[in-house]
N, C-alpha and C positions, 0 to 999 in steps of 0.2 A: 504494500500500500504506500503510495507516494506521500511525502510530507507536504503539509499545507504551507504555502508561501507566507512568510511573516516578514513584513517590511522592517528594516533595521538600518542603523546609521553607525558608521565607524568614526571614531575620534582618535586623532594622533596627538602625541605630546613628546617632548624631548627630555632626555636625561643626559647629564654630562658626566663623562668618565673622570674628570679631574676634581669633582666634588665628592667628598666622603659620604654625605648623606644620600646623594644620587647613586653612588656605587652600591650602598647597602640596599637601596630600593631596587636596583637592578637584580641583585641576588634574590631578594624576596619575590620579585616578579617572576623570575625563572622558576623558583620553587612553586609558586602558585600555578604557573602554567603546566608544570610537570604533574601536579596533583589535580589539574582541571578545576581550580578554584579561582582563577584570575578574574573572570567576569563578575562573579559574585562578590569578591573582595572589593573590586572597583565600585560596583553599585552600592554596596554597604558603606564604603568609605565616603562616597559623595553624599549619600543620604544622611550619614552621621554629621558631616561637616555642615551641610545645609541646615539641618534641624538645630544644631548647636548655635549656629550664627543667628537663628531666629529666636533663641532663648528656650528651645524646647528640648527636654532631656528624654523624651519618650523613646526615641530610636536608640539612644545610648543604653537605656535599661533593657530594651528589646534585645540588643546585641550582646550586652554584658549584664545579665541579671544579677550577678553576684555584687555588682557595684551599687545596686539600689539600696541595700541596707546601710551602706556608708553615707549615702546622700539623704536618705529618708529613713532614719532609724525608727524602730517601733517604740512606743511609749514604755513598754516593759523593759526594753534594753536601756532606755534612758534612766528609768527608775533604778535598775540594777547598778548602773554606773554611778548614780548619785549616792546610793547606799554604800558602795565600795569607797567612794571619796569620804563619806562621813566616818566610816570605820577607820580609814587611814588617819584622819585628823584626830579621832578619839584616842587612837593608840600612840600618836606622836607625842613625844615629851614636850611639855609647855616650858618654854624658856622664859626666864625672868628678865625684865627690862634692864638694860645696862645703864648704870649711873655714870654720867660723864662729869668729872670735876674739872671745870675749865677755869676756876679761880675767879669767876665773875659772880657777883651776888645774884641769886635767883629770886625772882618775883619782885614785886614792888614797882614803883614808877622809875622810869629811866628817861633822862633828858635826851632829846634828839639833837644831834649836831646839825647846824645849818644857820642860815641867816635869819635874824629875828625880824619879824614882820610887825609893823606898827598897826594898832587897831584903827579902824576907820573913825573919823571924827563926824559927829552928828550935826555940828553947826555949819557944815558946808552946804546945806540944802536950804538956802534962804528964799528960793523962788516959789516953793509950794506953800499950800495952806497948812497951818499947824493945828492939830487937834489936841485939845486939852482934856484929859480925863480926870475926873474927880471922883473920889470914893464917898458915897453917902452912907452914913451909919444909922439910918432911920429904921424903925421896926416895921414899917409898912412896905414890905417888899413888892406887893402888887402895884401900889401907886408909883413906886420907883421904876418898875418895868414900864408902865404906861407912860410915865413922864419921859423916860429915856427914849422910847419909841417915837413919841410925838414931838420930842425936842423941847419939852416944857421944863423950865427951871424956876 
C-alpha cells in the first residue's frame, strides 16, 4: 500500500567547526541521526524555546516531568521542609551576644559634632498681622467658647 503524500518543508542552518559549542552540537546531531531521533529533538527543542520565551512552562514539564516538583512543589513537601528547618534551629546551640568594650560610655545623651545653628528669630516677621492670645480663667467655659467663636471680648 503506497504512503499518502504529506507536504513538508526543509530548513537549513549552519554550524561552525571552529566553535566549541557548535562542535558539541554536531556530535549530538550525529548521535540523534544515528538513533533516528533528530527530527523529534529539533521539534521538541523549538517548541520548548518558543513556549519559554512566551513565559509558558507547560512544554518544559511535558518534556521533563521530573522538573515540575522543583518548580511547583507540593504543599506537603513545603511543610516537611519547614519542619526540618524548625528542628534544625531547635537543636542548634543558642549563642550569647558578644559584649564589645570599646571604652566609650554606653547610653545617655551624646553631643553631635558639627556647626551650631542659631534658632530663628520671631521678630523678623513685621509684615503680617499679629494674633494675641489671652488665657481666660473664668468658670463659665460655655460662654468663653461662644465668645471666642464670635470674637466677642
